[in-house]
Every structure is written in structure tokens, then in C-alpha cells.
N, C-alpha and C positions, 0 to 999 in steps of 0.2 A: 528342720521341721517346722511347720506352720502351727498357729496357735490350738487348732483343732486336733493336731497330733499329740501335742503336749498334753491337752485335756484327757484325750483318750489313756494315754499311758498313766498320768498321774492319778485319774480315776481308778484305774486297775490297781495300781499298787497301794493306794490308800484303802481300798475295800479289800484286798487279800489280807493285808497286815490286820486290818480291824476285824475280818471275820476270824482270823486265826485266833487272835487274843480272845475273841469274844467266847471261843468253845473252852477257856481255861476252866470254867467251872465243872466241865464233866472229866476233869484231869486231876482230881486231889487224891486220889488213891494211887498206889502202885500199879495194881493191873488196869486202872483207868488211864493213866499217864502213858504206860508202855504198851497196853494191848487193848484198849478201848473197850475193857471189859467183855472181850471175846462177844461184842454184840454187834458187829458191822455186817449189812447184806452183801450177797456174793457180788451184785453189779457194782458197789462202791468199791470193795476190795479189788475186782477186776480191773477197773479203772486206774485205781490205785498203783497197781501192779505196773499196768502199761505207762502211767505217768512217770513212775519212779525211773524206768528205762527211758522213756522219751523224754530226753533232757534236751536243752539248747544246743548241746553238742549234736544232736540229732538234725536240728533244724538248720544249723549253721555249718557243720561239719559235714554232712551228708549231702546237703546241696552242692556245697563246694566239691567234695568227692565226684558227685555225678558230673558236674561242669568239666572236671578235669580228667576223669577216669571212666565216665559212663555209668551203666547200671551193674558192672560187675561186682560192685559190693553186694547187691541183693544175694548172691550165693552164700554170704556169710551167715544168713537166716535159714537154711534149708534144712538144719537139723533141729530148728526150735519146735515145731510140732511133736516130734517123737520125744524130745526131751521132756515137754510138759506132760504126755502121756505116761513117760516112766516115773515121772515126779508123784502125779496124781495117784498112781498104784502103790508107790512105796513111801516116800518120805512125807507128803502131806499127812497121811493118817497116822505115821508113826509120831510125827513132832506132836500134832494137835493133842493125841491121847496120853502123850507123855507129860502134859501140863507144864512145860517149860516156857521161860521167858525168852531164850535164845537156842539157836540150834546148837551152840557148842555146850550148853548146859547138859544136853544128853551125852556129851562124850565122857563127862565126868562119871555119869551113871554107868555108863558102858565100860569105860577104861579107869581114869583116874584124873586128879585135879590139874596134873601138870600138862596133860594132853589137852585139857579144856583150855586152860590158859595160854598154852602156845598158839593153838588153833585161833583162838579168839584174838590173840595178839596179832597174828598176820592177817586176819580180817580186818583188824583196826588200822594197820598199815595200808594195806592194799585199798580199802574204801576211802582213808583219809587222803591218800593220794588221789583217788578218782575222783572225790567230790570237788577237789581242788580245780582239776580240769572243768569239771562242771561250771564252776563260777567263773572262769576264765572266758567261756565262751560269749554269754552276754556282755561281759565286760568289754570285750572286744567291740561290740556293737556301739555302747555308749561312748567308748571313747573315740569313735570314728563320728557319730552322729553329734557329740556335744564338743569334741575336742578337748576333753578332760583327760587329765593325768590318768594313765592306765591302771597304775596301782592305787590310786585313790578311788577309781571306779570300782575296782575289785572288791574293796573293803566295804564300799557302799552297799553292794549287793549282797555281798555274804553276810554281813552283820545285819541287814535289813530281814533277810530271811531267818537268821538265826534267833531273832527277837521273838518272832511269833512261834516259832518251833520250840523255844525255851519254854514258853508258858503253856501253849496248847497241847503239846504232846500229841501222840498219834492220833487222837480224834480230830485236831486241828490240820494235820498234814493229810489224813485220808479225805475229809470232806472239802479241803482247798483242793486237793488232786482232781476230784470230780469236776469241780467247777472250771479248773483250769483246763482240763481235757477238752471240754466244750468250746473254750474259747481258741485253742490251738487247732481244732478240726475247722472251726469257722474261718479262722485266719488264713489256714492253708488252702482251704476252697476259694476263698476270695482272692488270693495270690495267685492261684493258676489260672483264674478266669481272666484276671487284668493281663497277666504275662501273654496269654494268647490274643487277647484283644488288641495288643500293641504289635502282633505281627504285621509286616507289610500288606497292603491291599492285595489280594489274590493269594496269599501264603496261609494256608490253614495249619491246623495242628497236626493233621496226618502228613502234610508236605514237610513239615519241620520235622517229623519223626522220620520221614525218608532221608533227610539231609543227615541227621544224627546217626542213623543207622549204615549210611554209606562210610561212615568214619569208624564204625565198629562200637559206638557209643550205646547201642541197645544189647549188646551181648550179655546174656544172663547164665549162660551154660560154658563153662570150660571144662572140658574133660580130661585136660592133660593131669596125670599123676605125677606132680612135681612139688616136693616139699619146699622149694625156695620160692614158689609162686604163691602170691599172698592169698588171692580169691580164686578158688576153684570148685567145683562141684564137691570134690573129695575133701578139700579144708572145711567146706561148708557142711556136708552130712556127717562127717566123722570127727573132725578136729573141733569144729564148732559145737557138735553135741556134748563133748567133754565140757566146755566152757559154758554152756547153757544148763547142763546138769549141775554144775558147781554154782554158777550165779543164782539161779532160781531155786535151787534145793538146798544150798550150804552156805548163802550168803546172807547175813541177817538182814539187809535192806530190803530182801525179797521174802523171806521166810518170816518176817515179823507181820508183812503184809497178810498172809494166809492164816496166820494164828489169832488175827483180830475178827476172823469170820464166826459166824455163829455156831457152824457145825463143820464136820469133815467134808461134808458133800457140798457145801458152799464154798469152802476153801478149794475144793477140786474144781469146781465151776468156775471162780475166779481166774485159776491157772489155764483152764482150758479157753476162756475168752481170750488170753492172750496168744494162745496157739492158733486160733482162727484168724484173729485181726491183725496181728504183727506183721506178716510178710505182704499183706494187702497194704497196710499202712506205710510201710516201708517203701514199697514200690511207689506209692503215691508221692513220697517226699523226694525220692530219687528222680521221679519223673519232673517235679519242679525244678531241679538242678539241671536236667537235660533241657527243659524249655527255657531256661535262663541261656543256655549255651546256644539254643537255635536263635533266641532273640538278638545274641551279639553277633550272629553271622551277617545281621542286617544293619546294626547298630555299632560305631566303633567302642570295643571294649577299652577299658583303661589298660595302659600297658603293664601296670602292676596295679594290684587293687589295695594294697597298703599304702595308703597315702602319706603316712608319716614318713616310710622308708624311702618312698618316692621322692619326697621334697629334699631329702638328703644329697640327691645326685642331679636334680633337675638344673642346677646352675652350672654343672660340670661341662666343659665344651664336649666331650664325646657323648653326652646324653642327646643332644639334638642331632646327631649322625644316626644315633640308634633309634631316636624317635621317628625319624624321616623313613629309615627303612621298616620300621614297624607299621606305619600308615601306609606306606606302599605295599606292603605284603597283605595288609587287611583289605585295601581296596581290590586286589588282585582276587583274594578269596572271595570276596562279595560277589564280584562279575562272575566267578566260574561257579558259585553257588545258585545264582540266578539263571544261568545258562543250563546247568545240569537240572533245575526244576522244570525248565522250559522243553528240554529235549530227552532226559531220562537215558541217553545214551551211554555206552561204556567209556566213549573216548571223554565225554563231558565229566563222568564220574571219575576217571583217573585224573583230569586236569584238577578238579576239585579237591582231591585228596592230596595231590602234589601241592596245591596253592596252600592247604591247611597245613600240611608239612611246615611250608616255608614261613608260613605265618607263625608256627609255635618255634620255629628257630630264632625268628625276630624277637618274639617275646622272652625266650631263653637267654638272649643276649642281654636285655635289660635287668633280668633277675641275677645273671652272672655278674653284671657290673655292680649291682647293689651289694651282693656279697662280697666283692672285692673291695669297694669303697667303705663300706661299714665293717668289714672285717667280722661278718656274721655269716657264718657259713651254714647255719640251720636256718637261714631265711626261707619262709613258704607262706605264700598268700593265699592257699585255698580256703582258709578261714574267713578271708574278708569278701569273698566273692559275692555271696548272697546278701550281706547287709548293704554293701555298696549298690549292688542292683536296685534293693528296695528303696534306698533313701534317693537315689539318682532318677529313677524312673516309674515310682509308684505316685499315683496321685494323692493329693491331701486327704486325710482320713484314713487311707489305706495304711500309709506309712506307720501312722501311730497304732492301727489295728495290728499290723504284722510285728511290729516291735512289742507290743504288749504280749503277743503269742508267744514270742521269743522268751519273754520274760516269765511267762507262765509256765512253759517247758523248762526252764531253768529252776525256777523256785520250787516246782513242785519235786525235782529231783532232789535238790538240795536239802529241802527239809526233811524228805523222807532219809536220805541218807545220814544227815546229822542226828536224826531220832534214832535210827538203828545204830550209831556209833555211841549214842548216849546209853542206850539200853545195853549194848554189850559191855562197855566201860563200867555201869553201873552193877549189873548182876554177875557178870563173870570175875569182877576184880574187886570192886568196892564191897559188895555184899558177901561175897565167897571168901575173902581174905581179910576183911577189916571191920565189918559189920553185920555179922550173920544173923544177930536177933534184933536188930534196929526197928523202930517204927515205920510205919509207911511213909510218914511225912519225911523222915531223913533220907529214904531213897529218891523220892520225888525232886527234894532240894538238891540232892547231889545230881541227879540226872540232869537238871537244868544248868548246874554248873558245867557238867560235863559237855552239854550242847553247845554252851559258849566256847569252851576251850577248842573243841574240834572245828568249830566256826573259824576261829581265829588260825588255827593249824592250816586249813583248807585256803584260806584267803592268802597265806603266804606262800602255800605251793601253787597256787595260781599265777602268781606273780612270775614264776619260772617255765609256765606251760604254754604261753601264747604264741611262742615261735618253734614249737617242738613239731610243726608238720599238722596233717590233718587231726584235729582234736578227737574226733570219732575213733580214730586209729589209737591215738595216744592213750585213751581211757581205757581200751581193751587191751593195749599192750600192758598198761601197769597191772591190769587184773591177771593177765595171762603167766605172771610170775608166780601167782599165789593159787589159782584157781584149780589148778589139777592137783597140787598136793592135798589142798584142803578137800576136794573131792575124794581122793584116795583114803584119806582117813575115815571118812564116814562109809565108804565101801568096805574097809576093813571092820568098821564097826557094825555094820548090818548084815554083811554078806558071809563073815568068818567067825565061827565060834571059838576058833583057836588063837585068835588074835589077842594080844593083850596091850596094857598101857605102854610098856617100854618099847614094843615093836612099833604101836602108833606113833609114839614120840620120836623114836629114831627115823621111822618111816618118812614122817613129813619133813624133818630136816634134810633127808637124803633126797627126797623129791625136790625141794627148793634148790638144794646143789646142783642136781642134774638141770634143772631149768636154768640156773645161773650157767653152767658149762656149755648148754646147748646155745643160749644166746651169745655167749661170748667166742665159742670156737667152732660154730657151723653156721650155716648160712640159711638153715630152715627158718620159714616166717613164724611170726609169733602165734598163731593159732595152734600151731603143733607143740607149743609148749605146754600146752594144758594136758595133751596125750603124753607127752614125756614126763610131766610132773605126777601125773595120777599113777601110771604103771609104775614108776620107780618106787613110789609110796607104797603102793599095794605089794610090790615085790619084796623090797627090803624090809617093810614091815611086818610081813607075813614070816619071812625067814627070820628075823630077830625074835618074833613071839614064839616060834617053834625052840630056838635055841634057848630061851629064857622061859619056859613054859611052866617053871615052877615059880616064876617071880609074879608081882602083881603089877 
């Protein structure tokens, strides 16, 4: 990076930390620190809801996912609008009028303390793991750009965000989210424009999409009903619906957002804002990944995007043979791509598809060689595609802007999730079991210490996350172990008058066990874990409630 790029990134980081700490004066009371005195406007809450989900995982992982697998990932979001409508009708007014700090606080009012504590504990584990993956994404970028140690980079990013979250509370989180969303959208727009402008003369964006379409990269509807297929229309509309109902309706990182709104109606509007904008935004981000793929049809892509791992094999005699085969395969694909754009004939299309297949086989040989030589069978470079492209091909100034946008996405999610972890820890455990009648100041101080603890915990998790595959899938896999059972408990609480605390407690444990068994002994994809966990929790919870109907 050049001096201008560094100036942009440093100026952004200094401003965000300063602005977050500046809002400390509005976070002196318990309600101010955790709920912003329930006084935030709907548009700020709506942007914060989107920012919490739009992490650096989305920018790094989703663009890499599109490069490798095309637009199929968009199907994951098809159930989101329906989920938001259901939540606006049910849980938003329910939680807001209950006057709770956490979603799990309601479970004690409906069931008992043990159900509240267990559900909150599961949230803490799942979200603590998830925020670790969120920290890992931008750390990958800095370690590439600066050549820093990846672990050191993880702690630098995680702790810098932890600091302003500790002092500013949810006020700092929300208003920082608003500013960061504008940076993200502006950065993505500039990025797409620059990518297309660097296509070869005579190759338009439309022709680029034509190439991608020939390879099946633009498919957004897969109608096969196959539980072992990751992204289909059915998994998006049905299985992901369960995930979104749980994430946006039962996950404290999202519930806390609409609890800060001025009223129930403004809380509803903030969620509907995500329902309207999320799919177009996700399409736009995936489109950037597709355009990076098109760019590399005419420019030689790195044989492996993870330069650290690549350096470990470059001196091996076998590597030169693999690299030569890769270069030959790339040149063949490039020529067939040009011929296909010139003729648009079926023969040239088939030749292009075959050349791409040969190219991918050559690349896979390099990946397999890395796995063998480094003894790392989990190696996957999909998370490195976008940052390497940015650093190698974007002009000065734009590199700094895009990296600042990725930082903005990361820090908005990290801060929001750390704040929600702090809130659940403080309210569901510290206040409930250890300090019921303490002063406001005590809860705020403990909340700040809890924020610091979860920041450290997430950093440790991040060190193990970068080689687990697509980061956007990793975070959803973590969540899918817990989202279904947690959703099932809330369905029991709201939909069944006969459900009791014993049933809910046994139900959620049974749901978690069912998900573990499904993941260990079946081949169904992770999105369906949400369905399994929810339905088993409801069924077992209701049955146990009937059997123990005279128990509390």
C-alpha cells in the first residue's frame, strides 16, 4: 500500500475509536449503556441491524464464495423477508412491551430461571464463537497487506474494537454503525466501478456476465429438494427461515437493536428495512465476486491466493511443473473465452467450459500439493481471493478505501456482538444470580469488564478460524448448532400455554443433542440443523411439559 492508502485507513480507525469513546457520556446508567434509553430513531436502528449482520465476513467471505461457487449463495436469503414480517407481528411488540434487557429475561417470566440461564448460556457460546470468526476476516487482510503475524493482527483488531465498545455502550455501537454503513456502501460502489473499468477493451460488464453465465456462475434458483445440497430454493425458503427467525428474533445481538428504538412501530420499521434491502445488498456483494472472476479470465490469477502457504512450496521441484501446467491451462482458457465472446457459438461455449474445467484441475493440483506438503487438510484460500485482488489490482487510494470499508464492516459487527454478549452476561447472570439490588454503576462497570472478557475470548477463537473454509459459511455453521433449539424454546413460550419450565429446559437440551447427532451421523447440510433443532425442542419440550404438568 502507498502512503495515501495508509492515511485513509489510519484516519478511519482513529476517527471510529475517538467517536465511540466520545459517546461515553451518554452511557452512564444501566438503561443508557445497554439500551440507549430506548431513544434511537428507526433508521439508525435499521442501519445498525444491517451493519451487525454485514460483517467483514460478508465482504471477504461472500465475494470469495461468489468467485468460487457463483451466485448460488443468494438462495440462502430467500426466507429473510418472510422471517422479518413474522417477527414484526410477534416478537418485536412482545419483547418491547415486556420491558426486558435481554430476550432470555422473558423466559424466566414465562418459565423459570434455569431455562433463562441455559438459553442465555447457549447464546453466549454461539455468539462468542461467531464473533471470533468475524475478527478473523479482517485479520486475514492485514496479515496479507502488512506481512504481520496473523495472531498478532487478530488481537490488534479485536482489542481496538473492544476498547470503544467497553466505554461507549450501545450508543457508541449504533451511531458508529450508521457511519460505517455509508463507508461500506461507498467503498463497494467504487470497487465495482474500478473492476469493470479494468476489463479488456471491448469487453463490457454484460459480456463478462455472459461468460460467467456460461459456467453456471449466475444460477440463483436450484429447485432440487436435496437435504445434502447446501444452497437450494428449499433450504433458502424453509431451512434458512428457521435460522433467520432465531437470529433476528431470539439472538440478543439483534433483539438488543430493536429494543433501543423509540417505540414498537419504529422497532418494526427497522427490521422491515432489512427485509427490503438485504437481498439486493447481498446480490450486489456477490456480483462483485463474479466480476472479480470475470477479471481473472483475462488476467492470470494467482495459482493460490494464500501467499503464506504458497511460499512454503515454491522452492519444491514439483511446484515448477504444477505452475507450468497452470499457466498453460490459463492461457488456453483465456483464448477460448475470447473466441466464445466473438462467436457466441455452441462449439466455442463447449470449448470454453472444457478449458475452464482443465484450468480448475490445474489449480486443484496446486491446492492438493499444499495440503500434502504442509499436512494441512483444511487448507482453503477462498477467503483470500478478494483482498489479494484489491491489493494487486486497485489503484492507490481505492485500496485504502476498500480496506477501510472492510474494517468498517468488521468493527460494526464486532462491537454490536460484544455489546450484546456483555448485556446477556450482566443481566442474565451477574444481576440475576449475584447482584439483584446493586446500583446502576455496578452493572455498567461489570458490563464493561464483560465486554473485555468476550473480546479476549473472541480473539482466541479467531486464531483457529482462518483455515476452516469460507468464513461466511463457518459463522453460519457455528450458529446453526444453537439457533434451532433456541427458537424452539421461544415457540414453546409464546405458542403453547401448556409448556412449562421443565419441558422447555429438557426440550432445548434435546434439540441440541439432535443437532449434534444430525451433524455427526447424517449428510444433511448445516441449514437444516436449524429445522431439526427447533422441531425436536418443540416436540420433546411439549411432551415433557404434559408429563410434568403439575411441576413448575
